[in-house]
SEGUVEX-163575 format. One record per residue (C-alpha): y, z, x; residue number from 1; residue in one letter. Coordinates in steps of 0.1 Angstrom, whole numbers. Layout:
BEGIN
    py    pz    px lotor kolpa
     Y     Z     X   NUM     a
...
//
This chain:
BEGIN
    py    pz    px lotor kolpa
 -1780  -579  1242     1     x
 -1767  -571  1203     2     x
 -1752  -595  1181     3     x
 -1716  -589  1189     4     x
 -1719  -584  1226     5     x
 -1735  -620  1228     6     x
 -1707  -635  1201     7     x
 -1681  -624  1226     8     x
 -1698  -634  1255     9     x
 -1697  -671  1242    10     x
 -1659  -667  1229    11     x
 -1646  -655  1257    12     x
 -1639  -688  1270    13     x
 -1623  -701  1238    14     x
 -1590  -680  1240    15     x
 -1577  -693  1271    16     x
 -1593  -731  1260    17     x
 -1572  -725  1230    18     x
 -1541  -714  1247    19     x
 -1541  -743  1269    20     x
 -1543  -767  1240    21     x
 -1516  -749  1222    22     x
 -1490  -752  1253    23     x
 -1499  -789  1254    24     x
 -1494  -794  1221    25     x
 -1457  -775  1223    26     x
 -1450  -794  1251    27     x
 -1456  -826  1235    28     x
 -1430  -815  1206    29     x
 -1406  -803  1230    30     x
 -1404  -836  1244    31     x
 -1405  -856  1213    32     x
 -1375  -834  1202    33     x
 -1354  -837  1234    34     x
 -1358  -876  1229    35     x
 -1342  -875  1195    36     x
 -1304  -883  1191    37     x
 -1284  -849  1189    38     x
 -1261  -863  1161    39     x
 -1224  -870  1159    40     x
 -1198  -849  1175    41     x
 -1196  -824  1145    42     x
 -1235  -820  1146    43     x
 -1231  -809  1183    44     x
 -1202  -788  1174    45     x
 -1220  -768  1150    46     x
 -1255  -768  1171    47     x
 -1232  -750  1200    48     x
 -1215  -725  1176    49     x
 -1250  -713  1166    50     x
 -1263  -711  1200    51     x
 -1231  -692  1209    52     x
 -1239  -666  1181    53     x
 -1277  -665  1187    54     x
 -1268  -654  1223    55     x
 -1240  -632  1213    56     x
 -1270  -615  1189    57     x
 -1294  -610  1213    58     x
 -1273  -598  1240    59     x
 -1260  -571  1218    60     x
 -1298  -563  1206    61     x
 -1309  -560  1240    62     x
 -1282  -536  1248    63     x
 -1288  -514  1219    64     x
 -1328  -514  1229    65     x
 -1319  -504  1266    66     x
 -1296  -474  1253    67     x
 -1322  -467  1229    68     x
 -1348  -469  1255    69     x
 -1330  -450  1283    70     x
 -1326  -422  1261    71     x
 -1360  -421  1246    72     x
 -1382  -429  1271    73     x
 -1381  -398  1292    74     x
 -1391  -380  1261    75     x
 -1428  -382  1266    76     x
 -1424  -371  1303    77     x
 -1407  -338  1295    78     x
 -1435  -330  1271    79     x
 -1462  -334  1297    80     x
 -1443  -317  1325    81     x
 -1454  -306  1350    82     x
 -1474  -332  1367    83     x
 -1505  -309  1371    84     x
 -1513  -317  1335    85     x
 -1535  -344  1348    86     x
 -1541  -374  1328    87     x
 -1516  -365  1302    88     x
 -1486  -372  1326    89     x
 -1499  -405  1340    90     x
 -1507  -417  1307    91     x
 -1470  -407  1295    92     x
 -1456  -425  1326    93     x
 -1472  -458  1322    94     x
 -1466  -455  1287    95     x
 -1427  -454  1293    96     x
 -1431  -479  1321    97     x
 -1449  -505  1300    98     x
 -1422  -501  1272    99     x
 -1393  -510  1297   100     x
 -1413  -539  1314   101     x
 -1421  -552  1278   102     x
 -1386  -551  1271   103     x
 -1373  -565  1299   104     x
 -1395  -597  1295   105     x
 -1380  -600  1257   106     x
 -1409  -587  1236   107     x
 -1393  -558  1222   108     x
 -1401  -549  1186   109     x
//
């Protein structure tokens, strides 16, 4: 076994463990922040204004990305048509579907 494959097999379990530790740390920070006092009435009002603006921005951005995807996503399929071109059509179809699913999750970009 080469050095890199040996290293990979030893580090394979490190990634999920680091992910679990990270989720625990984030959860701990979240709980400590939620326990804090939100502040006076003016601070709560500012918080709500920022939150409303952020959600309006996200809605507008996802609408724009959706429109671009609806127009641009079929383009690789047009170049790969007809389906008799073997793996090219399948690759373009999977790429298009993966982009649509990724953007629905909120990972656009």
